[in-house]
Structure formats: structure tokens, C-alpha cells
C-alpha positions as a Markdown table, in Angstrom:
| # | Residue | x | y | z |
|---|---|---|---|---|
| 1 | Unk | 138.6 | 46.7 | 103.0 |
| 2 | Unk | 135.6 | 44.6 | 103.8 |
| 3 | Unk | 137.6 | 42.2 | 106.0 |
| 4 | Unk | 139.2 | 45.1 | 107.8 |
| 5 | Unk | 135.7 | 46.7 | 108.4 |
| 6 | Unk | 134.3 | 43.5 | 109.7 |
| 7 | Unk | 137.3 | 43.0 | 112.0 |
| 8 | Unk | 136.7 | 46.5 | 113.5 |
| 9 | Unk | 132.9 | 46.3 | 113.6 |
| 10 | Unk | 131.9 | 42.9 | 114.8 |
| 11 | Unk | 133.7 | 42.9 | 118.2 |
| 12 | Unk | 131.3 | 45.7 | 119.1 |
| 13 | Unk | 128.4 | 43.3 | 118.8 |
| 14 | Unk | 129.8 | 40.5 | 120.9 |
| 15 | Unk | 133.0 | 38.6 | 121.8 |
| 16 | Unk | 134.5 | 36.7 | 118.9 |
| 17 | Unk | 136.6 | 33.5 | 119.5 |
| 18 | Unk | 138.4 | 31.6 | 116.8 |
| 19 | Unk | 139.6 | 28.0 | 117.1 |
| 20 | Unk | 141.3 | 25.5 | 114.8 |
| 21 | Unk | 141.6 | 21.8 | 114.7 |
| 22 | Unk | 145.1 | 20.4 | 115.4 |
| 23 | Unk | 146.9 | 20.6 | 112.1 |
| 24 | Unk | 144.2 | 22.8 | 110.4 |
| 25 | Unk | 145.5 | 25.2 | 107.8 |
| 26 | Unk | 144.0 | 27.3 | 105.1 |
| 27 | Unk | 146.3 | 26.7 | 102.1 |
| 28 | Unk | 146.6 | 28.9 | 99.0 |
| 29 | Unk | 144.3 | 27.8 | 96.3 |
| 30 | Unk | 141.8 | 26.2 | 98.7 |
| 31 | Unk | 138.0 | 26.4 | 99.1 |
| 32 | Unk | 136.6 | 27.8 | 102.4 |
| 33 | Unk | 133.1 | 26.3 | 103.1 |
| 34 | Unk | 131.2 | 27.9 | 106.1 |
| 35 | Unk | 127.7 | 27.1 | 107.3 |
| 36 | Unk | 125.2 | 29.9 | 106.5 |
| 37 | Unk | 122.6 | 30.8 | 109.1 |
| 38 | Unk | 122.1 | 34.5 | 109.1 |
| 39 | Unk | 122.7 | 37.8 | 107.2 |
| 40 | Unk | 125.2 | 38.5 | 110.0 |
| 41 | Unk | 127.4 | 35.5 | 109.5 |
| 42 | Unk | 129.4 | 36.6 | 106.4 |
| 43 | Unk | 130.8 | 39.5 | 108.4 |
| 44 | Unk | 131.6 | 37.3 | 111.4 |
| 45 | Unk | 133.5 | 34.9 | 109.1 |
| 46 | Unk | 135.4 | 37.7 | 107.5 |
| 47 | Unk | 136.3 | 39.2 | 110.9 |
| 48 | Unk | 137.6 | 35.8 | 112.1 |
| 49 | Unk | 139.6 | 35.2 | 108.9 |
| 50 | Unk | 141.1 | 38.6 | 109.2 |
| 51 | Unk | 142.7 | 37.5 | 112.5 |
| 52 | Unk | 144.3 | 34.7 | 110.7 |
| 53 | Unk | 145.6 | 36.9 | 107.9 |
| 54 | Unk | 143.2 | 35.4 | 105.3 |
| 55 | Unk | 141.5 | 37.6 | 102.7 |
| 56 | Unk | 139.2 | 35.3 | 100.7 |
| 57 | Unk | 137.4 | 35.8 | 97.4 |
| 58 | Unk | 133.7 | 35.5 | 98.3 |
| 59 | Unk | 131.0 | 34.2 | 96.1 |
| 60 | Unk | 127.8 | 36.1 | 97.0 |
| 61 | Unk | 124.4 | 36.8 | 95.5 |
| 62 | Unk | 124.6 | 39.2 | 92.6 |
| 63 | Unk | 122.0 | 41.5 | 94.2 |
| 64 | Unk | 124.7 | 42.9 | 96.5 |
| 65 | Unk | 126.5 | 44.4 | 93.5 |
| 66 | Unk | 123.5 | 46.7 | 92.9 |
| 67 | Unk | 123.9 | 48.4 | 96.3 |
| 68 | Unk | 125.6 | 51.8 | 96.2 |
| 69 | Unk | 129.2 | 51.7 | 97.4 |
| 70 | Unk | 129.1 | 48.1 | 98.4 |
| 71 | Unk | 128.9 | 46.9 | 94.8 |
| 72 | Unk | 131.9 | 49.0 | 93.9 |
| 73 | Unk | 133.9 | 47.6 | 96.8 |
| 74 | Unk | 133.0 | 44.0 | 95.9 |
| 75 | Unk | 134.1 | 44.5 | 92.3 |
| 76 | Unk | 137.3 | 46.3 | 93.4 |
| 77 | Unk | 138.3 | 43.5 | 95.7 |
| 78 | Unk | 137.6 | 40.8 | 93.2 |
| 79 | Unk | 134.6 | 39.1 | 94.8 |
| 80 | Unk | 132.4 | 37.0 | 92.6 |
| 81 | Unk | 128.7 | 37.6 | 91.9 |
| 82 | Unk | 126.4 | 34.6 | 91.7 |
| 83 | Unk | 123.5 | 35.2 | 89.3 |
| 84 | Unk | 121.1 | 32.5 | 90.6 |
| 85 | Unk | 118.5 | 31.0 | 88.4 |
| 86 | Unk | 119.8 | 32.7 | 85.3 |
| 87 | Unk | 121.9 | 31.7 | 82.2 |
| 88 | Unk | 124.9 | 33.3 | 83.9 |
| 89 | Unk | 124.7 | 31.1 | 87.0 |
| 90 | Unk | 127.6 | 28.9 | 85.9 |
| 91 | Unk | 129.9 | 31.9 | 85.4 |
| 92 | Unk | 130.6 | 32.2 | 89.1 |
| 93 | Unk | 132.2 | 28.8 | 89.2 |
| 94 | Unk | 134.3 | 29.7 | 86.2 |
| 95 | Unk | 135.6 | 32.8 | 87.9 |
| 96 | Unk | 136.1 | 30.9 | 91.2 |
| 97 | Unk | 138.2 | 28.2 | 89.3 |
| 98 | Unk | 140.4 | 31.0 | 87.9 |
| 99 | Unk | 140.9 | 32.5 | 91.3 |
| 100 | Unk | 141.9 | 29.1 | 92.7 |
| 101 | Unk | 144.4 | 28.7 | 89.9 |
| 102 | Unk | 145.9 | 32.1 | 90.8 |
| 103 | Unk | 146.4 | 30.8 | 94.4 |
| 104 | Unk | 143.5 | 32.8 | 95.9 |
| 105 | Unk | 141.3 | 31.4 | 98.7 |
| 106 | Unk | 137.7 | 31.1 | 97.6 |
| 107 | Unk | 134.8 | 31.2 | 100.1 |
| 108 | Unk | 131.5 | 29.6 | 99.0 |
| 109 | Unk | 128.4 | 28.7 | 100.9 |
| 110 | Unk | 127.3 | 25.2 | 100.3 |
| 111 | Unk | 123.7 | 25.9 | 101.3 |
| 112 | Unk | 123.3 | 28.6 | 98.7 |
| 113 | Unk | 120.9 | 30.6 | 100.9 |
| 114 | Unk | 119.5 | 31.2 | 104.3 |
| 115 | Unk | 117.3 | 28.7 | 106.3 |
| 116 | Unk | 113.6 | 29.4 | 106.0 |
| 117 | Unk | 112.9 | 29.8 | 109.7 |
| 118 | Unk | 112.5 | 32.7 | 112.2 |
| 119 | Unk | 113.9 | 31.3 | 115.5 |
| 120 | Unk | 117.4 | 32.3 | 116.7 |
| 121 | Unk | 118.6 | 28.8 | 117.4 |
| 122 | Unk | 121.7 | 27.3 | 115.9 |
| 123 | Unk | 121.0 | 24.2 | 113.9 |
| 124 | Unk | 123.1 | 22.0 | 111.6 |
| 125 | Unk | 123.6 | 23.1 | 108.0 |
| 126 | Unk | 120.7 | 22.7 | 105.6 |
| 127 | Unk | 121.0 | 20.5 | 102.5 |
| 128 | Unk | 123.9 | 21.5 | 100.3 |
| 129 | Unk | 123.7 | 22.5 | 96.7 |
| 130 | Unk | 126.4 | 21.2 | 94.3 |
| 131 | Unk | 128.6 | 24.3 | 93.9 |
| 132 | Unk | 131.4 | 23.3 | 96.3 |
| 133 | Unk | 131.6 | 19.8 | 94.9 |
| 134 | Unk | 131.6 | 21.0 | 91.3 |
| 135 | Unk | 134.4 | 23.4 | 92.1 |
| 136 | Unk | 136.5 | 21.0 | 94.1 |
| 137 | Unk | 136.1 | 18.1 | 91.7 |
| 138 | Unk | 137.0 | 20.3 | 88.8 |
| 139 | Unk | 140.1 | 21.9 | 90.3 |
| 140 | Unk | 141.3 | 19.4 | 92.8 |
| 141 | Unk | 141.3 | 22.1 | 95.4 |
| 142 | Unk | 141.0 | 21.1 | 99.1 |
| 143 | Unk | 137.9 | 22.2 | 101.0 |
| 144 | Unk | 138.4 | 23.8 | 104.4 |
| 145 | Unk | 135.3 | 23.3 | 106.5 |
| 146 | Unk | 134.4 | 26.3 | 108.7 |
| 147 | Unk | 131.7 | 26.3 | 111.4 |
| 148 | Unk | 130.3 | 29.4 | 112.9 |
| 149 | Unk | 127.8 | 29.9 | 115.7 |
| 150 | Unk | 126.1 | 32.9 | 117.4 |
| 151 | Unk | 125.3 | 34.9 | 114.3 |
| 152 | Unk | 121.6 | 34.1 | 114.5 |
| 153 | Unk | 121.5 | 35.6 | 118.0 |
| 154 | Unk | 122.8 | 38.7 | 116.3 |
| 155 | Unk | 120.3 | 38.8 | 113.5 |
| 156 | Unk | 117.4 | 36.4 | 112.7 |
| 157 | Unk | 113.7 | 36.5 | 112.2 |
| 158 | Unk | 111.7 | 39.2 | 110.5 |
| 159 | Unk | 113.4 | 42.4 | 109.2 |
| 160 | Unk | 112.2 | 44.3 | 112.3 |
| 161 | Unk | 113.6 | 41.6 | 114.6 |
| 162 | Unk | 116.9 | 41.5 | 112.7 |
| 163 | Unk | 117.3 | 45.3 | 113.1 |
| 164 | Unk | 116.4 | 45.1 | 116.8 |
| 165 | Unk | 118.9 | 42.3 | 117.2 |
| 166 | Unk | 121.7 | 44.4 | 115.7 |
| 167 | Unk | 120.8 | 47.5 | 117.7 |
| 168 | Unk | 120.7 | 45.7 | 121.0 |
| 169 | Unk | 123.7 | 43.4 | 120.4 |
| 170 | Unk | 126.2 | 45.8 | 122.0 |
| 171 | Unk | 124.2 | 45.5 | 125.2 |
| 172 | Unk | 123.5 | 41.7 | 125.0 |
| 173 | Unk | 127.0 | 40.8 | 123.8 |
| 174 | Unk | 126.0 | 37.4 | 122.2 |
| 175 | Unk | 129.1 | 35.1 | 122.0 |
| 176 | Unk | 130.3 | 34.6 | 118.4 |
| 177 | Unk | 132.5 | 31.6 | 117.6 |
| 178 | Unk | 134.2 | 30.4 | 114.5 |
| 179 | Unk | 135.9 | 27.0 | 114.2 |
| 180 | Unk | 138.2 | 25.9 | 111.3 |
| 181 | Unk | 138.6 | 22.2 | 110.6 |
| 182 | Unk | 141.3 | 20.3 | 108.7 |
| 183 | Unk | 141.1 | 20.4 | 104.9 |
| 184 | Unk | 139.4 | 17.6 | 103.1 |
| 185 | Unk | 139.6 | 16.4 | 99.5 |
| 186 | Unk | 136.3 | 15.5 | 98.0 |
| 187 | Unk | 136.1 | 12.2 | 96.0 |
| 188 | Unk | 133.6 | 10.3 | 93.9 |
| 189 | Unk | 130.7 | 11.5 | 91.9 |
| 190 | Unk | 128.9 | 14.8 | 92.4 |
| 191 | Unk | 126.3 | 13.6 | 94.8 |
| 192 | Unk | 128.9 | 11.8 | 97.0 |
| 193 | Unk | 131.2 | 14.8 | 97.0 |
| 194 | Unk | 128.3 | 17.1 | 98.0 |
| 195 | Unk | 127.5 | 14.8 | 100.9 |
| 196 | Unk | 131.1 | 14.8 | 102.0 |
| 197 | Unk | 131.2 | 18.6 | 101.9 |
| 198 | Unk | 128.1 | 18.9 | 104.0 |
| 199 | Unk | 129.3 | 16.3 | 106.5 |
| 200 | Unk | 132.6 | 18.1 | 106.9 |
| 201 | Unk | 131.0 | 21.5 | 107.4 |
| 202 | Unk | 128.5 | 20.0 | 109.9 |
| 203 | Unk | 131.4 | 18.6 | 111.9 |
| 204 | Unk | 133.1 | 22.0 | 112.0 |
| 205 | Unk | 129.8 | 23.6 | 113.1 |
| 206 | Unk | 129.4 | 21.0 | 115.9 |
| 207 | Unk | 132.9 | 21.8 | 117.1 |
| 208 | Unk | 132.1 | 25.5 | 117.1 |
| 209 | Unk | 128.9 | 24.9 | 119.1 |
| 210 | Unk | 130.8 | 22.7 | 121.6 |
| 211 | Unk | 133.7 | 25.0 | 122.0 |
| 212 | Unk | 131.5 | 28.0 | 122.5 |
| 213 | Unk | 129.7 | 26.2 | 125.3 |
| 214 | Unk | 126.4 | 25.8 | 123.4 |
| 215 | Unk | 124.4 | 22.8 | 122.5 |
| 216 | Unk | 124.1 | 21.3 | 119.0 |
| 217 | Unk | 120.6 | 20.3 | 117.8 |
| 218 | Unk | 120.2 | 16.7 | 116.9 |
| 219 | Unk | 121.2 | 15.7 | 113.3 |
| 220 | Unk | 118.4 | 15.6 | 110.8 |
| 221 | Unk | 118.3 | 13.3 | 107.8 |
| 222 | Unk | 119.0 | 14.7 | 104.3 |
């Protein structure tokens, strides 16, 4: 239901384009790893994946489950709450591993949160947490890097600016682009695998920016 709703709603905000690397696939039992820049980008990613016939299990902050109707929909569709900074934080990876074993596609954000800035510019992914690497090393599942650009032009900044961005988007029609790269298998220790995941997602994001006609910001260390 959420994927279908995003598929119908997001084209109203701006044109969505989806591209894939040559040979890129999203196999069953794989981990989808998008860059996370805005409250708007999960819907953009779901809308793009809907076009490809992909309905992922999404790991998302547990607070969303407390929202009326949305929480019920998330539970009904099998999405996984992440209880950050609690004793239940590890439960989400357990449930994600089970979903991968069942052949589901699991979507997890490596950054674990939104960037702490107010501008609408696209920038490379922030430092990754270890969740993707832990899940990939434990299960052997391939990681499919996904880069998205344009979501911050839809919603960024203060709550008032984000609301204004959404309201005016049908008039502004900001271009929204999603690029899917070839799957990678993470190797080595946890720190190395986390770095590999971030590098792969950064590459997918740079492709999204280039193919959308935008300009990528210079790489930053870390």
C-alpha cells in the first residue's frame, strides 16, 4: 500500500526518473542501501522501486509506528521498527536477517538519520553507521547501492520551510532522480565493510546527480 501510494503521489511533486547501471539487478534476499537526505526521500525511493516491481521491507525509526494509521500500515506490511539508543536496538537486525532468509528485499539507511543542515543542496552521504555491514557480513546478502537526488529540493530546512516546499513543489516541479548501481558483496572486518558500503552508495549518488544534470559536491573526508 505504501509503495502504491508513493507511486501515485510523488509524480505530482516533480518528474521522477529512474536509471540503472548496466547489469544492475535487485535480487531476492538482498539489502537495498539508499542515501538519506530528507524526510521526502523514503517516498521517492519507494515510488522508484514500485516502477521496478520491488516492494522492500523497510527499517525505519520506531516513532513512525506511533502515528495513527501509518503505524498500523507499517506493521501490516511487515516493515521493521528501529528502536534507537534502547536495549531493543539490535532487534531490528534480527528481524531484517529473518526477512533476508525468507527472500525478502530489505531497505536500510546506512547513515541512520538525516544530515544536520538546513540548505537544500545535494551532498554526498554522511558517515555510515555499522548496520548495513553487520547485516551483510552476518547473512552474506549482497548490497544494492541506491543514489537519489532532488528530495531536498522537495523538503529541507525548518519545519515551516519543509511544509512550504511540499506545498509549492507541484508548481516548481523539482526533478527527482533515483539511480541503482550493481550489487556489491562486503568483505573484511566491520569497519572495512562499513567503508565499502558508504563508498558504493556514494558512487550511486554521484551517478544520480550526473544523470539528473546536477553537480555533485566535492568529496569530504570521513
